Steps between C-alpha positions, in 0.01 A plus 500: 500500500842635569705537813346725753743484784862536398750320728614795710801318636640438151433834337802667648734244334356522153703654227358751256523240222256278688222756470271470196546764234263788529502833315738718693503236779240718675124500491328805355297748700193370322566144618530623862178690453348175390555376856224736614207300355677173576537591869150642502370159394702338780361760748140423404559131544662556842212712616251243384675226697564693830196728530238226523638373834391810693182554299389139538280548804305778326466296179400194705225700677371673190480185278428252786803282414559174684837423654595285201395766247697758692817294478440430129445877440853563630661185367361462155693797354843355578394147403368602154814704454714196570301269277516725193841667530684245288233509229517883505878495467485266201233718344737795533786303344283423201302824446700767676554609860350845441184327375444301819572806715224688314268207537565477869449874557178499301382211712575699811287789381203292392493248783549759779206690358286188512616405847428849631135455428471127601211409732582133531789334678533237223528777229767680705699181548479431126619856427789453736594179322502671159694791652770242595514396130534860396784546755669188356511671156637822648768330710616268221526801262684715753750225586578421140521865393749586782708195405497567126541874491738582787858377512608312807624785719193714429279201542597485870382861539182430310428202722573712807238751387255213456569370851464847648172551312357169617608579851336842483177352364506229777554776757229732367249224419386413855490864595297601195278195537423590861443867438267439205313223684443742790428802272338494154485125490697195385375525145738789440786260536406364160347810343811707590719259300314564176657842419845369610468207258386727215794744562748208513356352181525828300860559622594139421351536150722802449818419682549130551716331224383164373703180505443132457696176508698405186382143547129425479381330817333162475128486590392172658137507604517188724787658694318829546170339606657244733712760676208731562278215621771348714594824674133603543409170653799504725417840639136405545602184694722703730227763539232245601720251690382598848143608432396247232729191518303292247501768231872567573587133449324487164664825394842378615465186284411717196802724576734196519367361172525831322844590620645154442366504147655848450840396632512175297393687184774754543761225524377349173464817294809610290391860563328496836257774601694522824843346539466320830861370472592838647395370841780242482763771476691518830364787709198569285231303694606630846485860366156446355374341825635797694316744274169316547541463877618853566248672281219279642582599854533862409160512322332307779636736769333797329161331492525347848618817669231711328221268605645461848512873560146556365322187636680460835624848597210692345713732291355644180636423158705820471674429832575145391648627167725747681614221733613291199714781357828387668497159331439642151766771537748241634438278196599787263809580708597133506496478122741799483722381790548145376765580223689722743508240774672250263822693567514354851322159468473246226164475326431154649575613863315824463193324364491270801549789743221704332249213508579427864446871564160472341419197710607682821271787409208261442567323835514825680176605334323187622629498852488867577260680256467801727786673323451449123747746344836334576407139412331621180822675405692177558248307284516750220880544508557124506270451203647792304854377533442125500259481211707736286812286550308182444371638174849601402618147571258364238684693230855439637470127479354495147608620161398804296309279253282384787431853634150528353362195668689580822330841509164341465570241771616778724185705468278186530683421823428846649137502389430138592675540832285806588183320396586177691607702802165676527308178429686278745574727788172698455303173520683397816415829665136484386445144613672530837294790627669489843866566458483469123709811443785378724501145354491620138786750548714241686446242222608764247814559704577127507457473123741789434753352748481165325547666157810679633666210678406177320705570181811544720428175682452317177818645351700389809352152486595471131857605580523243778361231267760586240781481757381157620500370145 
């Protein structure tokens, strides 16, 4: 994979000679038209993630889902996306990014058709898991295509269009999910995606240029298997920690064994499947942690607020979806505002300010949920700005040769953060029936605050230690 987020604070100082050579130094109209199917694929994925939150009560009632199954229905999409994203990216490097985009869009069409007629909760959860895999192929292909075919200045605009599209999908998803659940039925959430996927696939076949890596990626089966098992067991342990401690302990042990094996193997391989040495680069690990924490809190807030409004306040799904609009819109605005705000604050300070803003919004939401709009705007704006800058930091502290793996790590962080956020904070709210919403949201605020502040504390302690020496 190639760089997705170009360092906005350095673009202004780049000379023309630093830009890769492209025909006429400008992308053709056909290439910009290729963004249509690429963005449509992103939109379908955003709708799939966000629309289920407001439709969940209707799905739960129709298929008689348990609380655990309900959380898995929401969570499994993002988790399967995270587990297979690196594999999908390597597949695109080897066989072509256009190929994996077409595979992902075809998967969207077929799987949504199957899910639309599902009569079993288990089948629907399985379909959602496979849809996450399809989304991994689409995202990996889109990221690599933007990086390979747009030069750096146009890449920023292309990424901005991606951010705006995802924000739009996140905003429309809860509303559409609520309206369909209250109207023709939740099944049209999936059936309605089928023609969109078909149209996107046909346009991609016609317009999207193909590209692949000049270096063949190494395929190491033990690395692939151990990473998937380790991440899956880790998420299951977190998911079951409060409701089934014994199963959670066993799963946690499996996760530790799998992930330790994976890390040790990457150290030994001359061409690792994932270069974990990147996490030793100064600034890289704090940025990755901030992405996971911020995206987890943002995803959890959508689910928790939706369920709170419907289960506690008696609102219908459509009303809950409309109430969530401010957060989704603010996320899109935050992604656009982030590069502009760097004119007044450094990236490091602005990231901290943004994450603290998200934490304030979460705290406000927990302590005074009577007025949802303003705190949801703070949560969305903080995430949009903070996560964008944290993702940019990943690329700023690494080299161009490492950009492919950095892009994969970035997207895994977002997907894994969203999945873990729903699993952990959703479980807290479900187990603590009385006051569960308040406790879960406050814990999320504390996690985001820690992610914002702890790297600064660590940096200061390291400076003091160096002075003492």
